[in-house]
C-alpha positions in Angstrom: 0.0 0.0 0.0 1.4 3.4 -0.9 1.9 6.0 1.7 -0.7 8.7 2.0 1.8 11.4 3.2 4.0 13.5 1.1 6.1 16.2 2.3 8.5 16.9 5.1 9.4 14.1 7.6 7.4 14.3 10.7 8.1 11.5 13.2 9.6 8.0 13.6 7.6 4.8 14.4 7.6 5.8 18.1 6.2 9.3 17.4 9.4 11.1 18.2 9.8 14.2 16.0 12.4 13.8 13.3 13.7 15.8 10.3 15.5 12.7 8.9 13.7 11.3 5.9 15.2 7.9 6.6 13.7 7.7 10.0 10.3 9.1 9.0 7.8 6.3 9.4 4.1 5.7 10.3 3.5 4.7 13.9 0.1 3.2 12.9 -1.7 4.9 15.8 -4.3 7.7 15.8 -1.7 9.9 17.6 0.7 9.4 14.7 -2.0 10.5 12.2 -2.8 13.5 14.2 1.0 14.5 14.2 1.0 14.2 10.4 -2.4 15.9 9.7 -3.0 18.6 12.4 -5.8 20.1 10.4 -7.7 16.8 10.3 -7.1 13.3 8.9 -7.6 13.1 5.1 -10.1 10.2 5.2 -13.7 9.7 6.2 -13.7 6.3 7.8 -12.4 4.5 10.9 -8.6 3.6 10.6 -8.2 -0.2 10.7 -11.8 -0.9 9.6 -10.6 -2.9 6.8 -9.2 -5.5 9.2 -12.6 -6.5 10.2 -14.5 -7.1 7.0 -17.5 -9.3 7.4 -18.2 -12.1 5.1 -20.6 -11.1 2.3 -23.7 -13.4 1.8 -24.5 -14.7 -1.7 
């Protein structure tokens, strides 16, 4: 899956601020998203909802 972020490095996987592009990574937490998108997250669904897909009936 391609990253949603483009721009300056923000934080490492532990949510520590960084300016190093090699250490910039998603922490996979709501806090991590809020650090990257302070004006609001760029999606209109619940993060991680795709992990709980129900089986479709025929």
